[in-house]
N, C-alpha and C positions, 0 to 999 in steps of 0.2 A: 494698868493703871498710872496713869505720870506722876510724880512727886510733887505736883502741885493740886494733886485732885484728891486732899484725904478723905481715907475712908468713911469720916462722920465727922463731917465740917457743922462746927457749931450752928454758923447761920441757915446752914442749908437744915439740920435740924429744927431749928426755930422757925422757920417757915414750913416745912410741911407738920412740925405741931400744930402750929398757929392753924394753919387750915383741917386738921381736924383728923390727920394722920396719927393713928393709933401705934404704929409699929416705926414712928418717925425716926429713931436710929437704923433700924432697919435698911427703910426705904433709902435713906441717904447711902448708906453703904450702896447699894445695889443700882445706884441712880450713878453714880459715881464710877462704879466698874463700866456701867452700860455707856457712860461720855469719856469714855479712856485717851479720847483726840484732843479737847480741847475743855476751858473754863468754860467756853461761850455754849459749847454744848450741853454742859452740866446744867447751863441757866436755864437754859431752854427747855430738856427734860424736868428739871424743877417746875419751869413754871406751866408746862401741861398738867403733871401733877398736881400742883396748888390750884387749879381750873376745876379740877375735878377728875380728869380724865384716868380711868382703871390703870391700875400700876405696871399692871403686864401686856398693854397697849403700851404705855409708856416704852418700856422696857424692850418690847419687839418679842416676848416669851411668856408663858407661863408653864409653871411646874404643876403635875399632874402624873398620880401614880409614880412618883419617882422618874418620873421622864420629863424634859422640857421640847414643848410644841412653839413652832413659829405663829404668833400671833400678829393683825395689823389692827390700827386703828377701826372703829367700829365692828368687830366680829363679836359674835358672842366667847367671851375667857370661861375656861372651862370651870364647874363650881367643884369643891372639895366632897360634897355628898357626895356627886355622880360616880365615886370610888365603888358605893353600892353596886351599882352598875352594872361595871367592870367587876366588878367581884361574883356575883351572879353566873353572869355571863361566861365568866372564864371557868367556874365550876361544871356548867355546862357541857362547852368544848371540845374537842380533842385535835390533835396534831390531823391536818389533813382535812379537816373542817372548811364550809365555807362558812363564812361569817359575814354579815352586811351590816354596816353601822350608818342608818337612815338619818338623816337630820345630822349629820356627823360633823359642822362646823366647821372648826381646824381638824376634824379627827383625831381626837384626844383619844377618846371611847375605843373607836376600834383599834387602835395603833395599841393599847393598855392592854385589851383584851388579847391582840396577838403575840405581844411579850411575853404575856403570863403564861399563854396557853403552847407556843413554839411555833412551828410551821403550820398556818394556812393557808386558806386563800382568800384573802381580804380586798372587798369591798367595799368603798363609804362611799356617799352620796347628800348633793345640798341644792338648797335654788341658789343660794345666795353667791354667785360669781367671786366674792371676794373672800368668803369662808373657804371656796373649792381652791384659788389658789393657795390658801395657808397650808390647806389639805394635803394638796400636792406636793410640799415639800416635807410634811409631817408624816402621811401613811406608806408604809412599807407594800402598797398596793395599787388596786386600779381605784380611781377615783372619779364618780363621774357628777353633772353636772346636771340640775333638773329638775320637777317639780314629785317629789316621792319616788314609784314606781316608775312612773315614765322616764325618769333617767337610764332605769336600769338595760341591760342587755339582756335578750329574752332569753339569751345561754342560762340564763340564773333558776328563771322559773322554774321553780319545782326544787330547788336545787340547796337553798339555804338553812344551814343547820344551826344556826345563832343568827337571831336578827335581834339589833341592839337599837333604842332609838331612845333618844331624849328629844323629842318636840316638844317647841314651846308649848306650855301647860297654864302661864296666866292669863286669867280671864280677865279680858279689854281694861274694864273699869278700874281693875287693878295695877295696870300700868304703874300708874299713877304716883301708885303709895310706891314704886322699889323704891330703894337707894340711886341716888341721881347718876352714880358711876354705871349702871347699870341701866337704867331710865332715860341715859343724855346718851350714852356713846355706846350703845351695841345695838344693831342693826333692829327694828321692833319687829320685823317676822321671826326674829329668835326668839321674841320673849312672848310676841301676844298669839293667845290661845282661842280669840276668839269670845265672844259672851258668856260660856260659861267653862272657858281654858281647856275643853276636849275638841275643838273642833279637828284638830290633825291627827290626834289620837283618833277619834271615830275613821279618817280614812288609812290610816296606817294601819288600826285593826279590821278592816273590812277585807283590805287587799292583801293580808298576812297568807292568807291559806293558798293562795295562788302560788306563792313564793317561797314557802316553809317546804323544803322536806318530810316526806313521812318521821315523823317522830322528834322535828324542827319546833326550837324554841325562839317566841318573841318577847323582848325584857322591854318596857315600857315604864323610865323614869315619870311618876307621878308624884303627887303629894298625899300627904295622907286624910286629907280633908276630901280629896278627888276620887281616892283610892276605891272605894266602892263602884264608883262610875265607870271609873277606867275598866275594872273588873268586868261588870259589867259590858261593854263593849266587846271582849276578848271573849265572853262566854259566848254572845251572842253570832261572831263571826265562827264559831263552832270548837273554840279551842279549851282546854281545859286547863285554868287558871288561877294563881294564886296569889297571895302578898304579901310580899317579905319588908319589912324595917329595920333600919337601925339606930335606934335613937339617939347612940354617940356621934353618927352623921345628920341628922336630922333628915333621915331618907329616906323613901320608900320609890318600889318597884313592883309592879308585876309581870310574873313570869307565866306565859299563856304556851302550850306545847300544841301543836297539832298530833293528834294519835296517829301511831303507826297503820 
């Protein structure tokens, strides 16, 4: 950080606070650190943030599970509630397992699971080329671009021990009610789950048995309101499913196992 970029410039803090940034002082420090080359760069970053762009996209990185992930404008920013998905997946995985992060975004979930477990064979896939570009900088494994299972090499069929999925699950009509940071700055395909929010989850659950190893587990993030329907999708696919919730994280995950 250069001398002419104070950690918490009062003018920057004031602009951020006026724009509704709750943690204006902390954000000012992060923006100053990111703009270490010039005051003009800091002014540009602050302007982007004041205009409503997510802080993580402005900084070029997001923190998740103690790790830093590259993000670019327009990509889905990892949510802290998704730590439940990581925690449940890591509890089921073992070193040497094949772990697949489907609808991976920037690859945060699969990477966090791999770090927590140790040595795994990690694969990740997403349909968004920009997200895939980020994931290839973040993921310590293979990253595939394409629509769900169509993106995967056939050699993975029947070998996946842990399949983690944070598919879009917001009902189409509810997109307009989301915070502007998400609604206006993240890819629609990463948010919109169709009329009832479950369109992508249906396809994930239906295809999972072909890709899971015997005893392998599918873990899907969902909402508390949708959990029973997500559970039903998994049981309809022949998987033994249960719901896990964490009130502190306001998080819900369905865990579904292919019986050995």
